[in-house]
Backbone as CSV, one residue per row, in Angstrom:
resi,resn,N_x,N_y,N_z,CA_x,CA_y,CA_z,C_x,C_y,C_z
1,UNK,84.215,94.195,69.251,85.174,95.800,70.608,85.323,95.240,71.367
2,UNK,84.036,94.732,72.595,84.041,94.588,73.446,85.323,93.390,74.001
3,UNK,85.149,92.287,72.940,86.509,91.234,72.999,88.340,91.546,72.586
4,UNK,87.970,93.131,72.448,89.178,93.536,72.315,89.702,93.901,73.591
5,UNK,88.672,94.553,74.290,88.892,95.941,75.537,89.334,94.653,76.200
6,UNK,88.348,93.109,76.371,88.238,92.229,77.480,89.806,91.365,77.129
7,UNK,90.279,91.407,75.698,91.497,90.898,75.970,93.023,91.841,76.164
8,UNK,92.732,92.853,75.864,93.513,94.172,76.552,93.771,93.719,78.257
9,UNK,92.496,94.231,78.388,92.573,93.975,80.024,93.313,92.607,80.603
10,UNK,93.096,91.824,80.452,93.643,90.497,80.809,94.963,90.353,80.413
11,UNK,95.453,91.165,79.114,96.845,90.599,78.734,98.061,90.724,79.520
12,UNK,97.952,91.800,80.451,98.774,92.262,81.439,99.670,93.409,81.156
13,UNK,99.580,94.023,79.635,100.143,95.051,79.387,99.824,96.154,80.086
14,UNK,100.878,97.110,80.372,100.314,98.248,80.840,99.752,99.440,79.931
15,UNK,98.907,100.232,80.304,98.477,100.788,79.381,99.287,102.162,78.834
16,UNK,99.631,102.617,77.876,99.861,103.841,76.857,99.840,104.869,78.014
17,UNK,100.821,105.495,78.374,100.286,107.041,79.201,101.399,107.671,78.798
18,UNK,101.248,109.376,78.039,102.028,110.314,77.898,102.508,110.810,79.431
19,UNK,103.264,110.681,80.001,103.268,110.993,81.038,103.854,112.498,80.895
20,UNK,104.756,113.161,80.029,104.934,114.298,79.746,103.821,115.088,79.875
21,UNK,102.598,114.615,79.254,101.532,115.886,79.214,100.592,116.078,80.756
22,UNK,101.247,115.155,81.907,101.230,115.352,83.072,101.428,116.491,83.504
23,UNK,100.490,117.519,83.826,101.190,118.877,84.517,101.484,118.952,86.140
24,UNK,102.619,119.092,86.666,102.604,118.923,88.236,102.812,120.607,88.586
25,UNK,102.200,121.087,89.635,102.809,122.529,90.548,103.963,122.115,90.737
26,UNK,104.667,123.282,90.526,105.945,123.372,91.500,106.227,123.261,92.636
27,UNK,107.229,122.729,93.239,106.673,122.477,94.912,105.590,121.751,95.985
28,UNK,104.931,121.111,94.948,103.927,120.290,95.382,104.526,119.315,96.346
29,UNK,103.271,118.732,96.902,103.686,117.527,97.906,103.921,116.703,96.838
30,UNK,104.480,115.470,97.476,104.313,114.288,96.845,103.209,113.298,96.630
31,UNK,102.317,113.520,97.779,100.915,113.113,97.601,100.037,113.966,96.915
32,UNK,100.204,115.220,96.778,99.159,115.903,96.194,99.924,115.854,94.063
33,UNK,101.252,115.325,93.885,101.758,115.269,92.806,101.025,113.558,92.102
34,UNK,100.981,112.493,93.105,100.204,111.574,93.110,99.051,111.835,93.186
35,UNK,98.239,112.965,93.399,96.831,112.777,93.172,96.485,113.211,91.740
36,UNK,97.430,113.983,91.348,97.219,114.627,89.735,97.646,113.502,88.939
37,UNK,98.242,112.667,88.930,98.761,111.187,88.420,97.664,110.317,88.523
38,UNK,97.044,110.397,89.600,95.943,109.113,89.683,94.613,109.620,89.012
39,UNK,94.866,111.358,89.116,93.517,111.636,88.460,93.811,111.712,86.776
40,UNK,94.978,111.775,86.127,95.109,111.031,84.479,94.893,109.571,84.413
41,UNK,95.138,108.936,85.015,94.703,107.636,85.000,93.596,107.267,84.947
42,UNK,92.713,107.807,86.206,91.115,108.022,86.016,90.794,108.032,84.444
43,UNK,91.051,109.137,84.076,90.762,109.505,82.366,91.127,108.511,81.505
44,UNK,92.246,107.732,82.211,93.075,107.022,81.094,93.231,105.259,80.764
45,UNK,93.044,104.906,82.278,93.058,103.140,82.372,91.698,102.706,83.287
46,UNK,91.051,102.065,81.948,89.878,102.212,82.413,89.435,100.775,83.397
47,UNK,90.376,100.274,83.746,90.268,99.316,84.346,91.526,99.114,85.498
48,UNK,91.794,100.454,86.019,92.310,100.688,87.414,91.058,100.566,88.249
49,UNK,91.410,100.153,89.700,90.187,100.138,90.681,91.345,100.351,91.837
50,UNK,90.873,102.110,91.945,91.725,102.351,93.819,90.640,102.343,94.726
51,UNK,91.591,101.796,95.833,90.777,101.681,96.894,91.550,102.508,97.985
52,UNK,90.778,103.093,99.184,91.645,104.071,100.194,90.845,103.215,101.167
53,UNK,91.899,103.528,102.317,91.522,103.051,104.023,90.445,104.563,104.677
54,UNK,89.724,104.630,104.103,88.724,105.669,104.915,90.150,107.039,105.156
55,UNK,90.602,107.127,103.697,91.383,108.514,103.783,91.808,109.086,102.745
56,UNK,90.896,109.289,101.701,91.021,109.599,100.501,91.522,110.993,100.376
57,UNK,90.814,111.440,100.938,91.232,113.001,101.185,92.714,113.111,101.852
58,UNK,92.798,112.439,102.401,94.591,113.103,103.059,95.757,111.933,102.387
59,UNK,95.379,111.028,101.798,96.519,110.160,101.092,96.240,110.535,99.949
60,UNK,95.276,111.552,99.798,94.853,112.344,97.526,94.657,110.878,96.793
61,UNK,94.277,109.465,97.038,93.647,109.226,96.445,92.426,109.488,95.559
62,UNK,92.062,110.668,96.381,90.581,111.043,96.023,90.810,111.530,94.689
63,UNK,92.562,112.675,94.153,92.895,112.615,92.861,92.036,111.479,91.819
64,UNK,91.643,110.594,91.919,91.400,109.266,91.211,89.622,109.387,91.709
65,UNK,89.071,109.869,92.622,88.017,109.056,92.970,86.765,110.486,92.267
66,UNK,87.570,111.755,92.271,86.991,113.197,91.652,86.912,112.748,90.750
67,UNK,87.571,111.549,89.417,87.109,111.645,88.180,86.023,110.498,87.930
68,UNK,86.197,109.382,88.956,85.007,108.724,88.636,83.977,108.372,89.937
69,UNK,83.229,107.194,90.556,82.995,107.601,91.640,82.834,106.045,92.446
70,UNK,82.762,106.000,93.480,82.875,105.014,94.521,82.032,103.453,94.097
71,UNK,82.101,102.315,94.949,81.258,101.478,94.948,80.294,101.746,95.427
72,UNK,79.118,101.300,94.991,77.912,101.430,95.849,76.931,100.119,95.756
73,UNK,76.043,99.670,97.169,75.572,99.080,97.036,74.196,98.801,96.048
74,UNK,74.640,97.577,95.215,74.065,97.329,93.544,74.473,98.218,92.417
75,UNK,75.329,98.646,93.038,76.158,99.878,91.705,77.735,99.975,91.541
76,UNK,77.910,99.039,90.888,79.609,98.739,90.869,80.174,99.074,89.723
77,UNK,79.655,100.646,88.769,80.206,101.372,87.604,81.079,101.868,88.071
78,UNK,81.647,102.443,89.520,82.864,103.213,89.699,84.110,102.374,89.328
79,UNK,85.071,103.158,89.922,86.309,102.331,89.843,87.025,102.851,91.428
80,UNK,86.412,103.249,92.682,87.203,103.228,93.464,85.845,102.484,94.604
81,UNK,87.397,101.699,95.352,86.183,101.232,96.624,87.090,101.939,97.631
82,UNK,85.762,102.142,98.739,85.962,102.769,100.003,85.811,101.459,101.253
83,UNK,87.161,100.964,101.126,86.960,99.757,102.254,87.018,100.242,103.956
84,UNK,87.152,101.371,104.047,86.929,101.758,105.531,88.165,101.525,106.425
85,UNK,88.395,101.358,107.549,90.016,101.570,108.280,89.866,99.835,108.329
86,UNK,90.368,99.502,107.286,90.755,97.770,107.109,91.866,97.934,106.160
87,UNK,93.158,98.094,106.594,93.997,97.966,105.358,94.461,96.598,105.146
88,UNK,94.538,95.704,105.950,94.521,94.148,105.750,93.646,93.813,104.999
89,UNK,92.537,94.039,105.149,91.411,93.587,104.246,91.445,94.646,103.064
90,UNK,91.761,95.098,102.428,91.965,96.064,101.351,92.950,95.609,100.438
91,UNK,94.132,95.130,101.191,95.299,94.630,100.962,94.719,93.211,99.945
92,UNK,94.296,92.633,100.877,93.980,91.691,100.481,92.808,91.130,99.483
93,UNK,92.087,92.274,99.394,90.789,92.470,98.067,91.909,93.084,97.003
94,UNK,92.637,93.419,97.046,93.622,94.116,95.774,94.334,92.671,95.406
95,UNK,94.626,92.058,96.260,95.250,90.510,96.351,94.493,89.735,95.167
96,UNK,93.096,89.832,96.011,92.534,88.801,94.988,92.013,89.606,93.581
97,UNK,91.679,90.989,93.787,91.559,91.271,92.297,92.578,91.097,91.311
98,UNK,94.063,91.447,91.653,95.352,90.443,90.597,95.332,89.497,90.508
99,UNK,95.138,88.468,91.610,94.562,87.240,90.937,93.357,86.819,90.133
100,UNK,92.632,87.799,90.124,91.539,87.026,89.195,91.831,87.834,87.932
101,UNK,92.667,88.622,87.870,92.850,89.752,86.466,92.090,90.777,85.872
102,UNK,92.614,91.445,84.788,91.817,92.537,84.172,91.478,93.136,84.527
103,UNK,91.820,93.702,85.870,91.982,95.091,86.445,93.485,94.928,87.550
104,UNK,93.646,96.524,87.290,94.988,97.475,87.985,94.444,97.423,89.371
105,UNK,94.958,96.803,90.231,94.347,97.250,91.807,95.712,98.460,92.596
106,UNK,95.055,99.015,93.476,95.879,100.028,93.745,95.337,100.543,94.867
107,UNK,96.094,100.554,96.029,95.643,100.834,97.442,96.095,101.879,98.340
108,UNK,95.872,102.487,98.968,96.213,103.785,99.268,95.876,103.829,100.889
109,UNK,96.886,104.412,101.843,96.920,104.863,102.994,97.875,105.521,103.720
110,UNK,98.119,105.498,104.764,99.792,106.249,105.553,100.263,105.338,106.166
111,UNK,101.574,105.864,105.623,102.785,104.673,105.342,102.827,103.802,106.998
112,UNK,102.738,104.457,107.838,102.553,103.980,108.968,101.757,102.858,109.072
113,UNK,100.334,102.647,108.561,99.607,101.830,108.436,99.610,100.579,107.405
114,UNK,101.056,100.505,106.744,101.668,99.762,105.780,101.680,97.906,107.151
115,UNK,101.889,98.634,108.555,102.249,97.775,109.536,100.962,96.447,108.872
116,UNK,99.816,97.088,109.264,98.591,95.934,109.240,98.614,95.308,107.607
117,UNK,99.173,95.967,106.647,99.158,95.583,105.188,99.986,94.331,105.045
118,UNK,101.092,94.239,105.708,102.418,93.462,105.470,101.897,92.039,105.128
119,UNK,101.038,91.074,105.780,100.948,89.956,104.980,100.183,89.545,103.840
120,UNK,99.454,90.161,103.862,98.872,90.757,102.246,99.917,90.860,100.996
121,UNK,101.055,92.361,101.697,101.698,92.550,100.720,103.220,91.871,100.055
122,UNK,103.336,91.206,101.498,104.183,89.535,101.451,103.541,88.507,100.094
123,UNK,102.492,88.674,100.500,102.088,87.615,99.727,102.025,87.710,98.224
124,UNK,101.779,89.282,97.859,101.506,89.900,96.895,103.025,89.581,96.056
125,UNK,104.033,90.165,97.022,105.409,89.990,96.373,105.913,88.723,95.911
126,UNK,105.634,87.650,97.093,105.944,86.421,96.599,105.189,85.501,94.957
127,UNK,103.643,85.955,95.121,103.234,85.644,94.191,103.441,86.422,92.644
128,UNK,104.166,87.595,92.948,104.105,88.283,91.895,102.977,89.051,91.527
129,UNK,102.084,89.542,91.797,101.225,90.573,91.685,101.233,91.863,91.810
130,UNK,100.788,92.318,90.462,100.779,93.565,90.569,100.115,94.559,91.232
131,UNK,100.626,94.316,92.562,99.427,95.395,93.209,100.125,96.503,93.465
132,UNK,99.781,97.950,93.502,100.267,99.333,93.191,99.690,99.625,94.967
133,UNK,100.852,100.129,95.917,100.554,100.593,97.414,100.652,102.265,96.933
134,UNK,99.902,102.952,97.718,100.374,104.161,97.458,100.199,104.973,99.324
135,UNK,101.526,104.551,99.676,101.576,105.285,100.839,102.250,106.225,101.535
136,UNK,101.248,107.239,101.916,101.934,108.605,101.949,102.226,108.700,103.849
137,UNK,102.426,110.312,103.617,103.274,110.755,105.238,103.957,109.816,105.674
138,UNK,105.250,109.955,105.043,106.276,108.569,104.928,107.075,109.159,106.104
139,UNK,107.362,110.485,106.402,108.405,110.764,107.159,108.059,110.966,108.552
140,UNK,109.070,110.626,109.653,108.562,110.689,111.069,108.570,111.949,111.264
141,UNK,108.925,113.149,110.426,108.665,114.475,111.016,106.951,114.825,110.801
142,UNK,106.150,114.410,109.962,104.506,114.385,110.096,104.235,113.975,111.032
143,UNK,104.129,114.822,112.465,103.651,114.894,113.308,102.137,115.590,114.311
144,UNK,101.367,115.691,112.884,100.209,115.985,113.257,99.119,115.670,113.946
145,UNK,98.968,113.842,113.908,98.290,112.810,114.686,99.032,112.613,115.941
146,UNK,100.288,112.822,116.006,101.037,112.162,117.362,101.685,111.131,116.342
147,UNK,102.529,110.506,117.703,102.856,109.248,117.558,102.870,108.167,116.737
148,UNK,101.472,108.051,116.755,100.868,106.696,115.966,101.005,106.731,114.925
149,UNK,101.049,108.132,114.191,101.076,108.003,112.832,101.997,108.459,112.555
150,UNK,103.383,108.581,113.295,105.009,108.692,112.717,105.436,107.379,112.645
151,UNK,105.733,107.185,110.893,106.696,106.003,110.410,108.131,105.560,110.571
152,UNK,108.384,105.105,111.921,109.456,105.309,112.268,110.415,103.972,111.737
153,UNK,110.021,102.912,112.010,110.364,101.538,111.237,109.841,100.876,110.159
154,UNK,109.122,101.954,109.516,108.437,100.850,108.290,109.204,101.137,107.234
155,UNK,109.934,102.296,107.009,110.779,102.196,105.938,111.835,101.008,105.784
156,UNK,112.803,101.102,106.947,113.436,99.713,106.728,112.515,98.507,106.965
157,UNK,111.387,98.279,107.091,110.674,96.905,106.848,110.349,96.937,105.528
158,UNK,109.688,97.942,104.838,109.156,97.543,103.706,110.536,97.745,102.694
159,UNK,111.662,98.463,102.759,112.976,98.143,101.969,113.443,96.620,101.777
160,UNK,113.453,95.932,103.653,113.693,94.673,103.331,113.039,94.256,102.608
161,UNK,111.793,94.090,102.516,110.895,93.438,101.798,111.263,93.325,99.721
162,UNK,111.833,94.628,99.519,112.588,94.380,97.831,113.171,93.473,97.940
163,UNK,114.197,92.960,99.139,114.958,91.886,99.085,114.440,90.390,99.080
164,UNK,113.120,90.309,98.978,112.077,89.108,99.253,112.547,88.167,97.909
165,UNK,112.974,87.193,97.775,113.134,86.619,96.866,111.803,86.196,96.471
166,UNK,111.102,85.956,95.165,109.918,85.395,94.369,110.487,83.740,94.007
167,UNK,109.462,83.121,93.794,109.847,81.247,93.472,110.843,81.573,92.392
168,UNK,110.995,82.452,91.129,111.865,82.739,90.513,113.264,82.982,90.752
169,UNK,113.719,83.423,91.706,114.481,83.822,92.315,114.887,85.555,92.279
170,UNK,114.324,86.106,91.989,113.986,87.479,91.580,113.620,88.692,92.564
171,UNK,113.925,89.975,93.244,112.883,90.226,93.604,112.092,90.613,93.384
172,UNK,110.833,90.338,94.890,109.764,91.031,94.702,108.729,91.926,94.682
173,UNK,109.621,92.724,95.142,108.950,94.035,95.652,109.726,95.331,95.204
174,UNK,109.165,96.078,94.507,110.318,97.597,94.001,109.552,98.520,95.127
175,UNK,110.255,99.399,95.851,110.081,100.635,96.274,110.225,101.775,95.721
176,UNK,109.495,102.584,95.559,110.214,103.801,94.992,109.309,104.919,96.180
177,UNK,110.353,105.703,96.379,110.004,106.986,97.032,110.649,108.518,96.541
178,UNK,109.150,108.804,95.705,109.874,110.005,95.161,110.426,111.169,95.970
179,UNK,111.056,112.330,95.343,111.674,113.179,96.251,111.176,114.361,95.828
180,UNK,110.531,114.381,94.857,109.710,116.176,94.593,108.873,115.285,93.312
181,UNK,107.646,116.644,93.264,106.814,116.263,92.319,107.536,116.159,90.753
């Protein structure tokens, strides 16, 4: 049974998810909708590891955390890595997890902080690593924390990374910006 699970985790196949069973509240913010989906993943994808850069309650990766627990010193039975304010380190660790295989790494932070992650995101794209990025607060109109948290140029830069060709001549990154829940 464990050998079959091991083989499944390292196969690279996506788990079967019944997305129609995930109920969304009408008019909810996309990050809240994301939290609902991440909570479903926590119940159904036991080899997913989600990490947040000290913002789980704001980027709503806590939807996943509420269904599991964070790694702690000496206890790695959870599926959530609290990386602290270290976006580049978090993204690099996700790359390492993807290179190792067997887990599905997901990282989350505010979109403006994607700047810190770009070297690791670019390497993930070139290496065709299946790292998932959850970047929230992606509108320049979000101004609660002032101009340091307003992503003005980030979308153009990430969209340009979609055109980055990997060694097979294919686009390396897919960027999706949901319009609503």
